N, C-alpha and C positions, 0 to 999 in steps of 0.2 A: 472567401469565407467555405468555413468549415460544413460540410452536408453532415446531419447527425443520422442520418436513414444508418442502418446495422445491417450491412450484408454480409459480415465477417462471421456468421457461423457457419459449420461445413454441411452441405448436403450432399456431398458426393463423396463415395469411399476412395475415391481418387486424389483428392486432396490431402495434402499433410494437415493432421488435426490432433489438438488434445482433447481429451474429455476430461469434465470437471463435474463433480455433484455439488451444487450447490444450495447454500440455507441461507433461506429469508423468515421474516415472520410479518405476520399482518393481524390487524385488530378485527375481530369479529364475536359476535354472541354465541354463547352455549346454548341448550337446547332449554335452560332456564331463565334465557334472557340477560344472563350476565357479561358483562364486557372481558373478552379472553383475547389472549396473543397466542395465536396460533404458529406452529414452524411449519414452513412446505421444503422439503428437498427435491428437487429437479436436477438433471442430467443436463448436459448442454455441451456441442462440440465446435469449437474453435478453430479457424485457421490458423496456423500457426505465424505463417508470413504477415498476419494482420492482428498479431497478439505482441503482449511486451510485457517484461517484469520488473516493477521497480524496487529498488533497495532503497530504503528510506530512512536516513539518516544510521546507518549500520557503524557507527563511529569507533575509532580504535581506543576510546577512553571516553569516559562520561565522568560529569560533575559529582554524579551522586554513585557512591558507594553499591548501594542498592538495587541501581540500575544496569550497572557494569557485570554485578556477578549473576542477573538475572538472564543478559544477554548471551555469555559465554557456551552455555550448556543448548542453548539454539543454534549458533554459529557452524558449525557441522552439516546439519540439516539445510539451515542457509544455503549454506555452498552446493550441496549435493542437490537440492530442486534447482537453484541457478544452472551447476552444469546440466543437469540433465534437458530443462526447457530451452538452453543453447542448443544442447544437438539435435531438439527437435524442429529446431528454427526459429525460435521465441527470440526477438530483440531483448538484450539484458539492458537496463537502463540502472547506472550506479548513480546513488544521489545523496552523497554525503556533504549535508548542507554547510556552509562556510567553510569549505576547504579546498577551493578551486584554484586558490594559489598552488597549491600544493602540486594540482597535477594541470599546470598550464601548459608542460610542454608534452603531455601524455597523449599517445594517439590516439585515445578514445575519448578525451576531453577535445582534443581538435578537429575530430569526428564529426561531432554533432556542431560545431560552428561552421560547416561549410554549408549547412542548409541555411538558408535566409530564414529570418524571423517572419511571419505572418499575424494577420489578426485571426484570432481563434476567440469568438465572443462568446461572452455566455449565451445561451440558448434554451435553458431550463431552469424554471423557476422552482425552488426548493425550499420550503418552512425550514428555520434552523432551531429547532428544538433544544431546549437546554440538556446537557450534560447528567448524566445519571452519580456521576461522581466529581466533591469539591476538590481541586487540585490549586486553590489560590495560594497555596502554600509553596508552589513550584511541584508538588508531587512525591518528593522523596521520605521514603517510609524509614531513613539513616540518617536523616537532620543535617544532611551536607549542604553546604551554602552551594550558590550558582557562582561558576567561571567558567571561561571556555576551554575546556581541557581538550578537547578533541584537534587531532591536525589534518586526520584523513580517514578513510573508509577504512574497516578492520581487516588487518592482513590476512585473516583466515579466509577472506572471502575473494576468490580469483577474478581478476578483471583480463577478458581477453583481449588484448588490443588490437588485434584482426578484425572483429564485430562487435564488441560491446561500446557502449557512449556513456558519457560523465557529466553532469549537469546538475544544477540545484535551483534551476530556474523553469518555473511552469513556462515560459514564454519561449526558453528553447527546446523543452520536452515536447510541448503541445505543437511547434512549428513542426518538430521534427516527425511526430505520429501523422502529422497530416501530409507531410510530404511521403512519407512509406506508407502511408493507406493504412495507419495501426487504428484499431476502434477499442480491442478489449485490452485491458490492463490488470494484470495480476499487480498486488503490491501487499509488501511485508517490510517488516522491520520494527523500529521504535519511534514513536511513543506512540499508542492507538489513541489517547485524546488529545494528544497535541499535534506535534509531526502527519501523522498518519491520515489525521483529518483535515488540518490547517494549515500544512504547507500550500505555497501557490502552485505546485505540480500537485497535489495530492486528492484525497477521495472527494471533498465538497467540490474541488475546482475541477475534478475531470467530470463529476456529476453535470455541473451548471454548463460543461462545454460539450456536451453530448457524449462523451466515453461512456463506456462500459467496464466500471471498475469493479473487483473483484478482493477482498482480503483474506488474504492465508490467515486463518485464526491461531494455528497452531506455531507461527513463526511471529508473535508479536507481543509486547508487552505494555503496560499502562506505567503513567508517573501519577502514582496515586499514593498518599501514606494513609493508614488506617485511622491515624488519631483525627481525620476529616471526614465530614458527611460523605458516604451513608454508615459511616463506624463499622464496617465489613474488614475481612481479610483484604491485602494487597489482591491475593490470587481473584477473591470475589469482585473486587474492584473492577479487574482487568473484563473477567466474565459479561458484566454489566454493560461497558464500554462497549465490547462486540456484540452483544445484544442490541444495543441503540443503535449500531453501525446497521445490523441486519433489519433492523425495525425502518429506520428512517432514509437510509444512505443507498447502500448495495449490499448484496449477497456477500457469503463469506465463503471457505473452502476449506478444508483440512489438506494438508500438504500430499498426505498418501490418496487422496481422492482426485489428483492431477495425474492423469495417463496418457 
């Protein structure tokens, strides 16, 4: 059974580490007795050999034109951060859901399958508060109809055949983390209110199994249509979802604040 004790923070300058400026929010009362959300920024250092980066559903194509068009400008920065973290010794996990057939013979796919699947049970109870945006229409602001448009991860994201792994299953990824001693997990990709939170390997599942996830908040996007509640811009909808994560699930970090 996986231990939930987190000893993966750096306490010794001789360890290979990355530093992060993490943002969270907590509910408090101001001087007038009103309920308010306060922001907290704190710096942590993580051991790189106990840290992973998951790229969630960074597909080659999405059924929503709006989703495609918003992903494209993020891809260079996503790849740059991936390369940087790989160079620091962080484990890279490519998780383009529903495309494992494409990677059936890829060395990075075969690598993770070498590790036996173990039971990584839920060990943390966490209330599941409702999301701040309504995506019951699937969240496309370009009114496209859903279909399976993707075949693989976007080719602008480099996959290192010698070091990376590929999976879209929580059982495989969490078992791999268990065997490798990984506790801290950065996650970026799409979409914040859907896959980033709800995949079997994603934030809610990580928190409940005692991992320490952090969302890279400038390298993500939501599926939200401004024609639905709370009737705000797409960008504001994404910001609301990010703040929801900071309040109820895990910290976030800007890519520039990972060093």
